[in-house]
Every structure is written in structure tokens, then in C-alpha cells.
MIVO-205022 format. One record per residue (C-alpha): residue number from 1; residue in one letter; x, y, z. Coordinates in pm, whole numbers, plus 50000, padded with zeros to 5 digits. Each point is the difference from the previous one (the first is absolute). Last residue first. Layout:
// residues N
NODE   resi   resn       u       v       w
NODE    NUM      a       X       Y       Z
...
//
This chain:
// residues 370
NODE   resi   resn       u       v       w
NODE    370      s   49110   54776   51732
NODE    369      k   50251   49944   49736
NODE    368      i   50265   49799   49989
NODE    367      p   50334   50178   49961
NODE    366      v   50179   49943   49719
NODE    365      f   50287   49726   49885
NODE    364      f   50171   50003   49684
NODE    363      d   50292   50205   50066
NODE    362      n   50094   49769   50291
NODE    361      f   50072   49766   49750
NODE    360      e   50395   50149   49921
NODE    359      t   50059   49855   49660
NODE    358      k   50362   50013   49911
NODE    357      l   50014   49668   49836
NODE    356      l   49691   50085   49814
NODE    355      r   50234   50188   49760
NODE    354      q   50170   49689   49892
NODE    353      l   49664   49929   49825
NODE    352      s   50025   50329   49778
NODE    351      k   50355   49905   49957
NODE    350      p   49910   49712   49840
NODE    349      c   49806   50149   49718
NODE    348      s   49737   49824   49786
NODE    347      d   49792   49984   50263
NODE    346      k   49724   49757   50136
NODE    345      i   49831   49967   50377
NODE    344      y   49877   49727   50253
NODE    343      a   49883   50172   50332
NODE    342      i   49958   49856   50324
NODE    341      s   49839   50227   50280
NODE    340      f   49970   50077   50365
NODE    339      v   50292   49861   50166
NODE    338      p   50114   49900   50365
NODE    337      n   49679   49731   50007
NODE    336      e   49664   50030   50188
NODE    335      k   49947   50389   49996
NODE    334      y   50137   50029   49671
NODE    333      d   49751   49775   49868
NODE    332      i   50129   49962   49652
NODE    331      e   49895   50164   49649
NODE    330      v   50076   49830   49685
NODE    329      y   50101   50189   49696
NODE    328      h   50067   49866   49661
NODE    327      i   50177   50106   49661
NODE    326      t   50101   50349   50173
NODE    325      e   50161   50258   49782
NODE    324      g   50156   50251   50227
NODE    323      l   50068   49941   50323
NODE    322      f   49950   50352   50150
NODE    321      h   49657   50031   49862
NODE    320      l   49922   49664   50132
NODE    319      y   50117   50114   50327
NODE    318      a   49771   50344   50007
NODE    317      k   49738   49778   49948
NODE    316      d   50039   49758   50257
NODE    315      d   50057   50259   50287
NODE    314      p   50018   49764   50292
NODE    313      t   49854   49992   50339
NODE    312      h   50132   50214   50266
NODE    311      i   49869   50022   50378
NODE    310      e   49963   49639   50138
NODE    309      v   50268   49900   49754
NODE    308      n   50240   50246   50168
NODE    307      i   50304   50060   49732
NODE    306      d   50321   50106   50051
NODE    305      t   50184   49701   49865
NODE    304      g   49748   50021   49691
NODE    303      n   49750   49701   49938
NODE    302      y   50232   49807   49699
NODE    301      g   49820   49999   49655
NODE    300      l   50184   49688   49851
NODE    299      v   50055   50052   49611
NODE    298      w   50049   49754   49727
NODE    297      g   50158   50073   49674
NODE    296      f   50036   49927   49616
NODE    295      h   50234   50139   49801
NODE    294      n   49878   50041   49657
NODE    293      e   50217   50010   49632
NODE    292      n   49963   49634   49911
NODE    291      r   49680   49956   50141
NODE    290      k   49886   49756   49661
NODE    289      d   50317   49854   49902
NODE    288      w   50022   49932   50407
NODE    287      i   49707   49750   50048
NODE    286      e   50103   49821   49656
NODE    285      h   50344   49946   50086
NODE    284      w   49861   49919   50377
NODE    283      n   49810   49708   49865
NODE    282      p   49869   49926   50309
NODE    281      k   49956   49653   50125
NODE    280      f   49693   49905   50153
NODE    279      n   50010   49724   50213
NODE    278      s   49620   50011   50071
NODE    277      f   49986   50061   50382
NODE    276      f   50300   50212   50044
NODE    275      a   49885   50194   49647
NODE    274      n   49661   50075   50175
NODE    273      f   50175   50149   50297
NODE    272      p   50203   50209   49745
NODE    271      n   49687   50117   49830
NODE    270      f   50117   50112   49675
NODE    269      g   49991   50333   49837
NODE    268      f   50355   50117   50020
NODE    267      a   50028   50338   50161
NODE    266      h   49695   49955   50248
NODE    265      y   50017   49625   50010
NODE    264      t   50338   49985   50091
NODE    263      l   50003   50297   50225
NODE    262      d   49768   49793   50187
NODE    261      a   50249   49858   50185
NODE    260      l   50074   50272   50187
NODE    259      g   49648   49975   50160
NODE    258      f   50116   50067   50360
NODE    257      g   50210   49707   50016
NODE    256      g   50270   49878   49702
NODE    255      y   49907   49637   49868
NODE    254      r   49906   49713   50210
NODE    253      l   50035   49646   50152
NODE    252      p   50338   50019   50083
NODE    251      n   50209   50356   50044
NODE    250      m   50379   49996   49871
NODE    249      e   50236   50187   50207
NODE    248      i   50280   50246   49939
NODE    247      p   50170   49792   49656
NODE    246      v   50317   50194   49831
NODE    245      l   49975   50084   49659
NODE    244      e   50365   50036   49896
NODE    243      e   50081   50370   49826
NODE    242      n   50217   50084   50243
NODE    241      e   49756   49944   50266
NODE    240      l   49627   50018   49860
NODE    239      k   49734   49944   50285
NODE    238      f   49738   49702   49996
NODE    237      e   49625   49955   50098
NODE    236      a   49835   49719   49935
NODE    235      h   49615   49918   50010
NODE    234      i   49944   49664   49934
NODE    233      p   49669   49738   49884
NODE    232      f   50018   49645   50008
NODE    231      n   49884   49743   49724
NODE    230      k   50292   49755   50017
NODE    229      i   50286   49967   50242
NODE    228      n   50331   49797   49996
NODE    227      l   50147   50235   50275
NODE    226      q   50397   49983   49948
NODE    225      q   49957   49949   49583
NODE    224      n   49771   50279   50069
NODE    223      l   50233   50255   50065
NODE    222      q   50204   49912   49685
NODE    221      i   49669   50075   49803
NODE    220      f   49929   50284   50173
NODE    219      i   50355   50208   50000
NODE    218      t   50016   49915   49586
NODE    217      k   49647   50180   49971
NODE    216      l   50124   50309   50173
NODE    215      r   50295   49991   49780
NODE    214      d   49793   49970   49721
NODE    213      y   49766   50294   50083
NODE    212      f   50233   50254   50136
NODE    211      k   50120   50211   49746
NODE    210      t   49760   49972   49740
NODE    209      f   49708   50008   50214
NODE    208      i   50128   50310   50211
NODE    207      d   50027   50203   49625
NODE    206      n   49662   49882   49931
NODE    205      n   49824   50163   50343
NODE    204      t   49941   49951   50330
NODE    203      y   49908   50233   50297
NODE    202      y   49963   49990   50408
NODE    201      l   49981   50294   50182
NODE    200      v   49854   50101   50384
NODE    199      h   50169   49686   50162
NODE    198      f   50221   50197   50243
NODE    197      y   49796   50286   50054
NODE    196      n   50134   50054   50348
NODE    195      n   50343   49944   49803
NODE    194      n   49938   50386   49873
NODE    193      d   50183   50068   49695
NODE    192      p   49862   49693   49875
NODE    191      l   50223   49673   49879
NODE    190      p   49950   49873   49650
NODE    189      h   49797   49656   49968
NODE    188      h   50032   49876   49653
NODE    187      y   49737   49765   49886
NODE    186      i   50020   49695   49822
NODE    185      n   49672   49817   49915
NODE    184      l   49838   49695   49925
NODE    183      i   50285   49751   49983
NODE    182      e   49907   49625   49894
NODE    181      p   50276   49761   50229
NODE    180      e   49996   49632   49866
NODE    179      g   49881   49707   50229
NODE    178      h   49767   49852   49789
NODE    177      d   49703   50080   50124
NODE    176      n   50115   50352   49972
NODE    175      y   50221   50193   50255
NODE    174      y   49888   50338   50054
NODE    173      m   50102   50348   49978
NODE    172      d   50031   50371   50172
NODE    171      v   50293   50190   50003
NODE    170      a   50139   50261   50156
NODE    169      y   50343   50259   49961
NODE    168      e   50197   50160   50256
NODE    167      e   50270   50233   49836
NODE    166      g   50309   49969   50190
NODE    165      e   50255   49871   50302
NODE    164      v   49911   49687   50213
NODE    163      f   50084   50018   50352
NODE    162      q   50159   49668   50136
NODE    161      e   49708   49786   50222
NODE    160      i   49915   50015   50371
NODE    159      i   49697   49779   50034
NODE    158      l   49746   50046   50287
NODE    157      e   49810   49760   50239
NODE    156      n   49779   50171   50251
NODE    155      k   49652   50074   49919
NODE    154      s   50019   49866   49662
NODE    153      l   49732   50117   49730
NODE    152      v   49810   49772   49786
NODE    151      s   49981   49626   50169
NODE    150      e   50058   50157   50317
NODE    149      s   49650   50150   49935
NODE    148      f   49902   50371   49893
NODE    147      y   49801   50276   50126
NODE    146      k   50091   50037   50370
NODE    145      t   50327   49894   49862
NODE    144      n   50037   50362   49821
NODE    143      e   50012   50258   50325
NODE    142      e   50229   49754   50211
NODE    141      l   50237   49933   49693
NODE    140      e   50035   50391   49927
NODE    139      s   50068   50068   50343
NODE    138      r   50247   49766   50040
NODE    137      i   50170   50082   49692
NODE    136      e   50027   50364   50085
NODE    135      k   50121   49902   50346
NODE    134      v   50273   49787   49845
NODE    133      i   50092   50254   49774
NODE    132      k   50080   50286   50254
NODE    131      k   50186   49725   50198
NODE    130      i   50180   49967   49665
NODE    129      n   50109   50376   49950
NODE    128      t   50100   49929   49660
NODE    127      d   50327   50246   49844
NODE    126      k   50190   49661   49906
NODE    125      n   49700   49877   49865
NODE    124      l   49680   49794   50025
NODE    123      e   49701   50062   49823
NODE    122      k   49644   49917   50104
NODE    121      v   49712   49775   49890
NODE    120      a   49768   50007   50278
NODE    119      t   49698   49927   49805
NODE    118      g   50083   50077   49623
NODE    117      f   49655   49872   49900
NODE    116      f   50011   49663   50129
NODE    115      g   50275   49767   50189
NODE    114      k   50126   49676   50099
NODE    113      v   50314   50007   50111
NODE    112      p   49968   50336   50106
NODE    111      k   50240   50251   49854
NODE    110      i   50356   50115   50009
NODE    109      i   50162   50144   49738
NODE    108      y   50426   50065   50002
NODE    107      k   50227   50230   49902
NODE    106      k   50360   49970   50035
NODE    105      d   50321   50188   50139
NODE    104      r   49826   49894   50406
NODE    103      d   50043   49620   49873
NODE    102      l   49776   49872   50241
NODE    101      e   50008   49868   50380
NODE    100      t   49662   49892   50173
NODE     99      t   49956   50172   50355
NODE     98      e   49707   50197   49913
NODE     97      v   49816   49781   49755
NODE     96      d   50030   49707   50247
NODE     95      e   49640   50065   50174
NODE     94      l   49818   50039   49614
NODE     93      g   50131   49648   49933
NODE     92      i   50232   49945   49725
NODE     91      k   50036   49799   49679
NODE     90      r   50299   50035   49738
NODE     89      f   50071   50148   49666
NODE     88      y   50298   50092   49804
NODE     87      f   49989   49974   49571
NODE     86      d   50272   49816   49869
NODE     85      p   49836   49671   49857
NODE     84      y   49717   50183   49833
NODE     83      m   49870   49740   49742
NODE     82      n   50098   49687   50244
NODE     81      s   49877   50238   50303
NODE     80      m   49668   50062   49863
NODE     79      l   49797   49715   50253
NODE     78      k   50231   50128   50308
NODE     77      r   49893   50336   49908
NODE     76      f   49660   49919   49984
NODE     75      k   49981   49815   50289
NODE     74      y   50123   50237   50183
NODE     73      k   49739   50248   49846
NODE     72      d   49737   49725   50085
NODE     71      k   49684   50050   49756
NODE     70      l   50193   49852   49766
NODE     69      m   50104   49703   50134
NODE     68      n   49681   49943   50220
NODE     67      v   49776   50039   49619
NODE     66      a   50243   49776   49834
NODE     65      n   49968   49715   50288
NODE     64      v   49666   50013   49974
NODE     63      f   49935   49963   49653
NODE     62      t   50294   49724   50006
NODE     61      a   49812   49807   50299
NODE     60      d   49634   50054   49850
NODE     59      i   49736   49944   50281
NODE     58      s   49928   50320   50020
NODE     57      r   49739   50089   50241
NODE     56      q   50267   50124   50305
NODE     55      l   50192   50203   49717
NODE     54      i   49695   50172   49888
NODE     53      i   49881   50081   50337
NODE     52      e   50312   50169   50092
NODE     51      l   50017   50162   49633
NODE     50      a   49621   50180   50012
NODE     49      s   50182   50331   50210
NODE     48      e   50246   50053   49699
NODE     47      t   49726   50158   49739
NODE     46      p   49928   49922   49639
NODE     45      a   50001   49670   50074
NODE     44      y   50012   49771   49685
NODE     43      i   49985   49612   49988
NODE     42      k   49947   49734   49728
NODE     41      d   49940   49652   50053
NODE     40      t   50105   49682   49925
NODE     39      s   50253   49992   50223
NODE     38      d   49805   49990   50268
NODE     37      l   49793   50243   50256
NODE     36      k   49730   49860   50236
NODE     35      f   49693   50195   50043
NODE     34      e   49770   49917   50325
NODE     33      s   49913   50342   50059
NODE     32      s   49985   50254   50280
NODE     31      k   50391   50054   49929
NODE     30      f   49873   50083   49650
NODE     29      d   49723   50206   50115
NODE     28      g   50235   50236   50228
NODE     27      e   50249   50004   49728
NODE     26      s   49740   50108   49743
NODE     25      i   49920   49850   49701
NODE     24      i   49983   50025   49629
NODE     23      t   49988   49685   49808
NODE     22      v   50071   49995   49665
NODE     21      d   49902   49885   49683
NODE     20      d   50168   50164   49717
NODE     19      e   49895   50351   49843
NODE     18      i   50179   50194   50294
NODE     17      q   49803   50335   50068
NODE     16      t   49964   49963   50351
NODE     15      t   50414   50015   50066
NODE     14      l   49979   50333   49811
NODE     13      e   49822   50172   50267
NODE     12      s   50362   49976   50192
NODE     11      i   49955   49940   50358
NODE     10      y   50185   50215   50281
NODE      9      g   50075   49890   50315
NODE      8      k   49915   49723   50270
NODE      7      g   49885   49665   49837
NODE      6      t   49916   49876   49619
NODE      5      i   50042   49590   49897
NODE      4      i   49996   49977   49635
NODE      3      y   49928   49676   49918
NODE      2      n   49971   49770   49653
NODE      1      m   49940   49644   50075
//
């Protein structure tokens, strides 16, 4: 059977527009059901809170192993060590961070072994105040573990790994029913001026596909020589360091969150969720031949850092004017989320997209009229 098992968080409207026979069931209803999952089932989990019950119900050892290997960042680094033998990483408890000895002339990243949406991800360097960093990590974990289980967000186990320099890229892909990788989108994720708005922009264009498609496909082929999985979606993140694509993480059973995967539909015209369930293979030469001059972006509209959502509301009209050509716009409940919208945009000039990295979202909120 085909399943979309929803959980806490944003769910794309495209998941309800799938041509194949798919059972869409909430995490809660799935727990209450008698469903078991085996190797003949296709599972898509748009939010990570559903992973725990999925693993509990699966009787496919290969599938369970793959989810665990990819979700656990320490196990993931061990999995990738054959391809990246010189990459430094180690597991550590939160209580041991302050006493851990590191090369002070190098930079590192510390983060939960199992994490989500950048929670408690910190940089360590020679100028780092370790006590302050530990306090920040502890605070973020205490806040976010209210919403996610240990299978989604680790409460104490962390990984320290070498800092990877370079531009960030993301990929939505799936392994088809023959275990072959099918890439559905490749995104550039440039860093914003204000790190509080970290995920503000992801975009794609023909140049990105031309440069990275073949290299990424090779990486995914090599990965599956170890995992041996079929019918398995992944959202992967990389950095380009010295012209080498270095994986940062790979998120199992889903594509990019908060509607990022929907950019594939709005840019290329095919539903990425339907692609997974139907083993659809995109013809990228034909797709880009019709869109060669276009740049397609996903823009996450954050609640401004100085905004009190009880007395302020988004000015969507002003914000849409600022964005330019908008293909599709989704309003988000900003009182229940840290964001107020998702926008899908198109532009013929990449510099127009780059200006969005300077967005100050405080400017797009106004007082609620009494």
C-alpha cells in the first residue's frame, strides 16, 4: 500500500493531489490503527514527528536500518566515511562539551545527534564562549523537545564535526522501485544577512542542475550500495567546499519541509509526491529547455525578530509587492508558527533573488487594528 503519514507541522496541499491510490492518515490515527508496514509499502512522512511510530510498525529490517542510519547524524557520518575518509566527527554528551579538548585553530559544528529545523546547531571556534554555547543549546533543546520525541530531536546526545566551508545546496530525491536515485530538485540555499531568518531563500535554475546533477546522482548511487533501499524519499543537504560536494545531512522519508518541495511543482509542473508513488522519472533536458532563462525561488516569510504576534499582523499586500512575480502564495498561521507565509517566485535575474537575503521582516508587520 501507499501511505502518507502526517504529523505535527506544515503539510503541503499537493499531498492531497496524488493520482495513485494513497492512504493519507494522521500520526495519531496511525497509532490507533492495526497497520503494519512491510517492504511492499511506500511511505512518505512529511513531518518528522511521525518517524517514531513508523519505525515501531515496520517489519522491514532494511527500511528501519536506513531510517535510523540517516536520521542519526553520528551513524550517518559513519555511513559516509568510506566516501569521505578524512572527515572528522565524534559523539559527545551535553554535560561533556565544556571539558572536551578541540584544536582551537579549527572550526567545528556541534548539534544534536538527531535534530530538526536547525535546533541547537552551533559553531565552535577559537573565540567561542563554551559556557554560553552550552547554555544556548540546553535552552533550545528544552524548548523544542516539548514538541518532538527523542526519535526526532535528541535531548542530550550531540555530535561535534569539522566545519564545512562553502555554499549550501539541498536536494529532494527518491530511490525508485529498482533502488535507482531519481532527483526531483536541486536548490541553492544562500545565507541571509540576518541569521535569524536562516531559511529565507532556496532557489533553482538550469546552471545549478548542469553543475551538480551528475555528481549528486553518483553520490546517491554509492550511498545505496550500502543501504540497499527502494521506494525511499530523502531530503539531502550539502556544502560545496573546494568544489567538492560534502553532505551535511540526509533526512529520511520526506522532501524539503515547510513546502520547499512544492517548488518542484510550481517551477516544473509535476507533483513531487506523485512522482515518488508512481516512479516518475523527470526528463530534465526537456524541462529546462522550456525554462532555461528562469530562476525559481521558495521564500519563507518569517515573523520579525521584534514582532509581538499578539499585537502585530503581517501586511501581506506590501510583502507581495516587495517579492515581485509570485507564482503561488500560502498564508501561514503566524501565531502558531515562527513564519507567516511561503512564497513561490519566478525571476529572470538571479540578482533580484539575492536581494531577498537582505529582507527585514519587521518591516512587513503592522499593528492589529483594535
